[in-house]
N, CA and C of each residue as an Amber inpcrd file, in Angstrom:
protein
   426
  44.1020000 147.7410000 115.6050000  43.4820000 146.6720000 114.8550000
  44.4110000 145.4680000 114.7940000  43.8620000 144.2870000 115.1030000
  44.6700000 143.0790000 115.1010000  44.9890000 142.6410000 113.6890000
  46.1870000 142.1700000 113.4910000  46.5790000 141.6700000 112.1870000
  46.0240000 140.2630000 112.0030000  45.4310000 140.0080000 110.8470000
  44.8850000 138.6900000 110.5710000  46.0200000 137.7540000 110.1970000
  45.9110000 136.5160000 110.6680000  46.9160000 135.5250000 110.3160000
  46.2420000 134.3750000 109.5930000  46.9510000 133.7900000 108.6860000
  46.4640000 132.6600000 107.9310000  46.6580000 131.3970000 108.7470000
  45.5920000 130.6300000 108.9240000  45.7060000 129.3740000 109.6390000
  46.2590000 128.3210000 108.6970000  47.3380000 127.7000000 109.1090000
  47.9580000 126.6610000 108.2960000  47.6660000 125.3200000 108.9560000
  47.1070000 124.3760000 108.1910000  46.7980000 123.0780000 108.7790000
  48.0630000 122.3790000 109.2440000  47.8680000 121.4160000 110.1480000
  49.0000000 120.6820000 110.7020000  49.8430000 120.0510000 109.5980000
  49.1900000 119.4220000 108.6370000  49.9240000 118.8780000 107.5000000
  49.8980000 119.9410000 106.3950000  51.0360000 120.2400000 105.8370000
  51.1010000 121.3360000 104.8700000  51.2580000 120.8660000 103.4270000
  51.1850000 119.5560000 103.1990000  51.2530000 119.0460000 101.8400000
  49.8330000 118.8760000 101.3340000  49.4920000 119.6490000 100.3150000
  48.1500000 119.5830000  99.7480000  48.2750000 119.4050000  98.2430000
  47.5480000 118.4450000  97.7180000  47.5650000 118.1790000  96.2800000
  46.5740000 119.1080000  95.5880000  47.0020000 119.7260000  94.5200000
  46.1480000 120.6350000  93.7650000  45.3120000 119.9160000  92.7050000
  45.5380000 118.6400000  92.4690000  44.8290000 117.9070000  91.4240000
  43.3110000 117.9890000  91.5240000  42.7090000 117.9020000  92.7130000
  41.2450000 117.9700000  92.7760000  40.6560000 119.2830000  92.2550000
  41.4670000 120.3130000  92.1320000  40.9680000 121.5980000  91.6340000
  40.5850000 121.5580000  90.1580000  41.1800000 120.6540000  89.3940000
  40.9400000 120.6400000  87.9450000  39.4580000 120.6340000  87.5990000
  38.7060000 119.7170000  88.1340000  37.2980000 119.6070000  87.7750000
  36.4700000 120.8010000  88.2000000  36.6430000 121.2510000  89.4270000
  35.8170000 122.3450000  89.9330000  36.2500000 123.6840000  89.3360000
  37.5370000 123.8750000  89.0980000  37.9970000 125.1350000  88.5090000
  37.4480000 125.3440000  87.1080000  37.2940000 124.2520000  86.3670000
  36.7020000 124.3750000  85.0290000  35.3090000 124.9880000  85.1080000
  34.5890000 124.6880000  86.1820000  33.2290000 125.2030000  86.3440000
  33.2190000 126.6000000  86.9450000  33.8700000 126.7950000  88.0840000
  33.7430000 128.0760000  88.7910000  34.5930000 129.1900000  88.1980000
  35.5150000 128.8440000  87.3060000  36.3290000 129.9020000  86.6890000
  35.6060000 130.5650000  85.5180000  34.4780000 130.0280000  85.1280000
  33.7140000 130.6630000  84.0530000  33.1620000 131.9900000  84.5460000
  33.0370000 132.9190000  83.6350000  32.7070000 134.3080000  83.9530000
  31.5290000 134.4720000  84.9120000  30.4560000 133.7450000  84.7380000
  29.2310000 134.0060000  85.4980000  29.0200000 133.0830000  86.6950000
  29.7780000 132.0110000  86.8130000  29.5020000 130.9810000  87.8180000
  29.4810000 131.5240000  89.2490000  30.5300000 132.2130000  89.6600000
  30.5880000 132.7110000  91.0360000  29.5690000 133.8170000  91.2710000
  29.2520000 134.5640000  90.2270000  28.2390000 135.6110000  90.3730000
  26.8520000 134.9970000  90.5380000  26.5880000 133.8940000  89.8530000
  25.3210000 133.1790000  90.0250000  25.2070000 132.6880000  91.4630000
  26.2900000 132.1390000  91.9900000  26.2850000 131.6570000  93.3750000
  26.0160000 132.8110000  94.3370000  26.6040000 133.9770000  94.0740000
  26.3710000 135.1490000  94.9330000  24.9140000 135.5930000  94.8780000
  24.3440000 135.6690000  93.6800000  22.9620000 136.1450000  93.5320000
  21.9790000 135.1790000  94.1960000  22.1440000 133.8830000  93.9560000
  21.2530000 132.9060000  94.5930000  21.4020000 132.9760000  96.1090000
  22.6240000 133.0760000  96.5820000  22.8660000 133.1260000  98.0200000
  22.3040000 134.3610000  98.6880000  22.2470000 135.4670000  97.9740000
  21.7340000 136.6990000  98.5760000  20.2640000 136.5950000  98.9310000
  19.4910000 135.8630000  98.1340000  18.0590000 135.7810000  98.4070000
  17.6150000 134.4070000  98.8820000  18.5050000 133.4250000  98.8290000
  18.1480000 132.0670000  99.2260000  17.7650000 131.2030000  98.0430000
  17.2030000 131.8110000  97.0240000  16.8690000 131.1150000  95.7860000
  16.6520000 132.1630000  94.7080000  16.6260000 131.6970000  93.4670000
  16.3470000 132.6180000  92.3610000  15.8190000 131.8290000  91.1850000
  14.9340000 132.4450000  90.4410000  14.4490000 131.8760000  89.1980000
  15.3530000 132.3110000  88.0520000  15.1610000 131.6880000  86.8870000
  15.9880000 131.9900000  85.7200000  15.9350000 133.4750000  85.3720000
  14.7410000 134.0340000  85.2890000  14.6170000 135.4420000  84.9000000
  15.1680000 136.3830000  85.9690000  15.0420000 136.0140000  87.2420000
  15.6350000 136.8260000  88.3170000  17.1580000 136.8530000  88.1660000
  17.7320000 135.6930000  87.8550000  19.1810000 135.6290000  87.6500000
  19.5740000 136.4650000  86.4290000  18.8270000 136.3460000  85.3700000
  19.1380000 137.1030000  84.1480000  19.1240000 138.6040000  84.4290000
  18.1120000 139.0660000  85.1720000  18.0500000 140.5000000  85.5280000
  19.1900000 140.8840000  86.4700000  19.4640000 140.0410000  87.4550000
  20.5020000 140.3430000  88.4380000  21.9000000 140.3750000  87.8630000
  22.1150000 139.6000000  86.8150000  23.4430000 139.5170000  86.2040000
  23.6150000 140.4760000  85.0350000  22.5700000 141.1630000  84.6570000
  22.5790000 142.1900000  83.6090000  22.9290000 141.6830000  82.2180000
  24.1850000 141.4790000  81.9070000  24.6090000 141.2410000  80.5250000
  24.7400000 139.7770000  80.1170000  24.3010000 138.8510000  80.9460000
  24.4510000 137.4420000  80.5990000  23.3880000 137.0450000  79.5640000
  23.8020000 136.2520000  78.5810000  22.8360000 135.7680000  77.5850000
  22.0680000 134.5880000  78.1780000  20.8950000 134.3290000  77.6550000
  20.0760000 133.2050000  78.1320000  20.8160000 131.8800000  77.9570000
  21.4860000 131.7130000  76.8330000  22.2110000 130.4630000  76.5710000
  23.3520000 130.2720000  77.5760000  24.1370000 131.3130000  77.7860000
  25.2550000 131.2240000  78.7330000  24.7450000 130.9320000  80.1400000
  23.6810000 131.6120000  80.5400000  23.1110000 131.3820000  81.8710000
  22.6360000 129.9440000  82.0010000  21.9410000 129.4450000  81.0020000
  21.4190000 128.0810000  81.0210000  22.5440000 127.0480000  81.1280000
  23.5820000 127.2230000  80.3190000  24.7180000 126.2920000  80.3270000
  25.4300000 126.3420000  81.6870000  25.6440000 127.5330000  82.2110000
  26.3470000 127.6740000  83.4960000  25.5270000 127.0760000  84.6290000
  24.2200000 127.2870000  84.6340000  23.3580000 126.6890000  85.6570000
  23.4450000 125.1640000  85.6150000  23.4470000 124.5950000  84.4170000
  23.5570000 123.1380000  84.2870000  24.8910000 122.6370000  84.8270000
  25.9660000 123.3510000  84.5400000  27.2870000 122.9450000  85.0300000
  27.3630000 123.0450000  86.5560000  26.8010000 124.1080000  87.1290000
  26.7990000 124.2510000  88.5870000  25.9580000 123.1580000  89.2320000
  24.8900000 122.7730000  88.5680000  24.0420000 121.6850000  89.0670000
  24.8010000 120.3570000  89.0040000  25.5150000 120.1120000  87.9080000
  26.3030000 118.8820000  87.7630000  27.3870000 118.7700000  88.8360000
  27.9360000 119.9180000  89.2510000  28.9800000 119.9340000  90.2940000
  28.3800000 119.9540000  91.6970000  27.0580000 119.8500000  91.7920000
  26.3310000 119.8120000  93.0630000  26.5230000 121.0870000  93.8850000
  26.6010000 122.2190000  93.1940000  26.6900000 123.5070000  93.8850000
  25.3250000 124.1850000  93.9620000  24.4570000 123.8680000  93.0100000
  23.0880000 124.3740000  93.0480000  22.1390000 123.2190000  92.7610000
  20.8710000 123.4190000  93.1210000  19.8410000 122.4500000  92.7700000
  18.6890000 123.1830000  92.1240000  18.1590000 122.5800000  91.0910000
  17.0140000 123.1290000  90.3510000  15.7620000 122.4500000  90.8720000
  14.8020000 123.2490000  91.2810000  13.5180000 122.7190000  91.7480000
  12.4070000 123.2500000  90.8550000  11.5230000 122.3530000  90.4550000
  10.3430000 122.7580000  89.6990000   9.1770000 122.7280000  90.6770000
   8.5810000 123.8940000  90.9160000   7.4680000 123.9950000  91.8500000
   6.1700000 123.6540000  91.1250000   5.2780000 123.0100000  91.8410000
   4.0020000 122.5930000  91.2530000   3.0180000 123.7560000  91.2540000
   3.2710000 124.6970000  90.3880000   2.3870000 125.8450000  90.2180000
   1.9030000 125.8470000  88.7770000   0.9380000 126.6770000  88.4860000
   0.4600000 126.8110000  87.1120000   0.7180000 128.2300000  86.6540000
   1.5640000 128.4690000  85.6870000   2.4780000 127.5100000  85.0620000
   3.5800000 127.0950000  86.0470000   4.2950000 126.0030000  85.7320000
   5.3590000 125.5530000  86.6370000   6.4060000 126.6510000  86.8550000
   6.9010000 126.7440000  88.0720000   7.9280000 127.7220000  88.4230000
   9.2220000 126.9740000  88.7120000  10.3290000 127.4580000  88.1670000
  11.6380000 126.8540000  88.4190000  12.4290000 127.7930000  89.3180000
  12.9890000 127.2220000  90.3760000  13.8530000 127.9980000  91.2710000
  15.1660000 127.2510000  91.4580000  16.2170000 128.0270000  91.6150000
  17.5440000 127.4790000  91.8630000  17.9460000 127.8100000  93.2920000
  18.4560000 126.8040000  93.9870000  18.9000000 126.9360000  95.3730000
  20.3510000 126.4980000  95.4610000  21.0760000 127.0340000  96.4360000
  22.4250000 126.5410000  96.7010000  22.3220000 125.2680000  97.5280000
  23.1930000 124.3220000  97.2360000  23.3130000 123.1360000  98.0780000
  24.2410000 123.4950000  99.2380000  24.4650000 122.5660000 100.1420000
  25.4150000 122.8140000 101.2340000  26.7830000 123.1560000 100.6500000
  27.2010000 122.4190000  99.6290000  28.4990000 122.7110000  98.9950000
  28.5110000 124.1000000  98.3680000  27.3920000 124.4990000  97.7910000
  27.2900000 125.8350000  97.2080000  27.4110000 126.9230000  98.2530000
  26.7560000 126.7290000  99.4120000  26.8700000 127.7150000 100.5040000
  28.2880000 127.7610000 101.0500000  28.9120000 126.5840000 101.1760000
  30.2940000 126.5620000 101.6710000  31.2110000 127.3210000 100.7210000
  31.0570000 127.0910000  99.4260000  31.8690000 127.8110000  98.4420000
  31.6230000 129.3080000  98.5390000  30.3650000 129.7020000  98.6420000
  30.0100000 131.1250000  98.7440000  30.6920000 131.7660000  99.9500000
  30.6850000 131.0630000 101.0720000  31.3240000 131.6140000 102.2710000
  32.8350000 131.6760000 102.1320000  33.4120000 130.7590000 101.3690000
  34.8590000 130.7950000 101.1300000  35.2590000 131.9310000 100.1960000
  34.3160000 132.4270000  99.4120000  34.6040000 133.5410000  98.5050000
  34.8610000 134.8430000  99.2570000  34.2480000 134.9900000 100.4100000
  34.3570000 136.2500000 101.1510000  35.8110000 136.5670000 101.5160000
  36.5690000 135.6390000 102.1110000  37.9840000 135.9520000 102.3610000
  38.7750000 136.1890000 101.0770000  38.4380000 135.4590000 100.0180000
  39.1270000 135.6710000  98.7410000  38.8500000 137.0740000  98.2170000
  37.5860000 137.5100000  98.2470000  37.2400000 138.8550000  97.7890000
  37.9240000 139.9230000  98.6510000  37.9800000 139.6810000  99.9460000
  38.6680000 140.6140000 100.8510000  40.1430000 140.7120000 100.4740000
  40.7770000 139.5810000 100.1990000  42.1890000 139.5590000  99.8090000
  42.3910000 140.3100000  98.4920000  41.5080000 140.0760000  97.5250000
  41.6160000 140.7480000  96.2280000  41.5350000 142.2620000  96.4100000
  40.5840000 142.7240000  97.2290000  40.4320000 144.1680000  97.4590000
  41.6730000 144.7490000  98.1430000  42.2530000 144.0070000  99.0710000
  43.4690000 144.4780000  99.7570000  44.6580000 144.5450000  98.8160000
  44.6180000 143.7660000  97.7470000  45.7580000 143.6630000  96.8420000
  45.5050000 144.2840000  95.4810000  44.7520000 145.3570000  95.4780000
  44.6110000 146.1440000  94.2600000  43.3390000 145.9320000  93.4730000
  42.5000000 144.9920000  93.8830000  41.2350000 144.8060000  93.1790000
  40.3260000 146.0030000  93.4500000  39.3970000 146.2280000  92.5750000
  38.4900000 147.3640000  92.7760000  37.0760000 146.9870000  92.3410000
  36.1270000 147.6320000  92.9510000  34.7310000 147.4160000  92.6040000
  34.4190000 148.2230000  91.3550000  33.7600000 147.5930000  90.3980000
  33.3840000 148.3020000  89.1800000  32.2370000 149.2480000  89.4750000
  32.2560000 150.3850000  88.8360000  31.2050000 151.3730000  89.0360000
  29.8530000 150.7820000  88.6380000  28.8910000 150.9110000  89.5270000
  27.5420000 150.4130000  89.2590000  27.4030000 148.9090000  89.3640000
  28.3250000 148.2530000  90.0110000  28.2840000 146.7880000  90.1410000
  26.9750000 146.3540000  90.8080000  26.1950000 145.5140000  90.1300000
  24.9200000 145.0930000  90.7000000  25.0340000 143.8640000  91.6050000
  26.2120000 143.2680000  91.6670000  26.3520000 141.9990000  92.3820000
  27.2670000 142.1670000  93.5780000  26.7100000 141.9390000  94.7300000
  27.4750000 141.9650000  95.9720000  27.0920000 140.7340000  96.7710000
  27.9970000 140.2470000  97.5940000  27.6470000 139.1620000  98.5040000
  27.1920000 139.8210000  99.7960000  25.9480000 139.5430000 100.1610000
  25.4250000 140.0390000 101.4280000  25.8500000 139.0520000 102.4960000
  26.5940000 139.5380000 103.4700000  27.1070000 138.6620000 104.5130000
  26.1540000 138.7070000 105.7000000  25.7290000 137.5410000 106.1080000
  24.8320000 137.4470000 107.2500000  25.4630000 136.6380000 108.3510000
  24.8050000 136.6500000 109.4660000  25.3170000 135.9300000 110.6260000
  24.7770000 134.5040000 110.6930000  23.8860000 134.1250000 109.7730000
  23.2910000 132.8050000 109.8320000  24.3170000 131.7280000 109.5120000
  24.2370000 130.6400000 110.2640000  25.0910000 129.4950000 109.9810000
  24.4400000 128.6540000 108.8940000  25.1930000 127.7320000 108.3670000
  24.6590000 126.8320000 107.3620000  23.5000000 126.0370000 107.9470000
  23.5830000 125.6430000 109.2130000  22.4960000 124.8980000 109.8510000
  21.2160000 125.7220000 109.9150000  21.3220000 127.0160000 110.2020000
  20.1380000 127.8830000 110.2320000  19.5360000 128.0040000 108.8390000
  20.3910000 128.1060000 107.8190000  19.9010000 128.2210000 106.4530000
  19.1950000 126.9300000 106.0260000  19.6990000 125.7620000 106.4720000
  19.0320000 124.4970000 106.1830000  17.6370000 124.4910000 106.7990000
  17.5360000 124.9610000 108.0300000  16.2550000 124.9780000 108.7270000
  15.2400000 125.8620000 107.9940000  15.6910000 126.9080000 107.3680000
  14.7990000 127.8060000 106.6210000  14.5940000 127.3240000 105.1830000
  15.1510000 126.1560000 104.8720000  15.0460000 125.5480000 103.5490000
  15.7050000 126.3790000 102.4490000  16.7110000 127.1840000 102.8250000
  17.5100000 127.8820000 101.8260000  18.5850000 126.9600000 101.2840000
  18.8920000 125.9110000 102.0540000  19.9330000 124.9890000 101.6360000
  19.3210000 123.6170000 101.4780000  19.6540000 122.9740000 100.3940000
  19.2010000 121.6230000 100.1690000  20.2920000 120.6680000 100.6130000
  19.8980000 119.5900000 101.2300000  20.8720000 118.6030000 101.7110000
  21.6260000 118.0140000 100.5400000  22.9490000 117.8140000 100.7180000
  23.7660000 117.1670000  99.6750000  23.4450000 115.6910000  99.6330000
């Protein structure tokens, strides 16, 4: 088995300051799990997210969804149905973040992290590119 190597960009000076705003949002308990659940199916409604996340309160879910929307990681769509249906989709930035989580999760597992018994949330990894997901309308243009 080949050893994985970390690709280091040509310039190695990177400022961490831009992380402040986004870390405040994605470091919250449910944020990354919401991104995983929406990404697994392409979209999700409020009640689907509530069921998929098990122990999240309605208020916490609502606040976190609003914050993810403000950071342009998800988009809320109201469908013209009777009664109106609300669905949440990942934006291009949301899909990019979701894909970046996979190496992080792999690293965590290699370094002592463990899956909780009965964990209902997994990231389903597919071979589709972001462009293919856009074509299927799973991704909304930024």
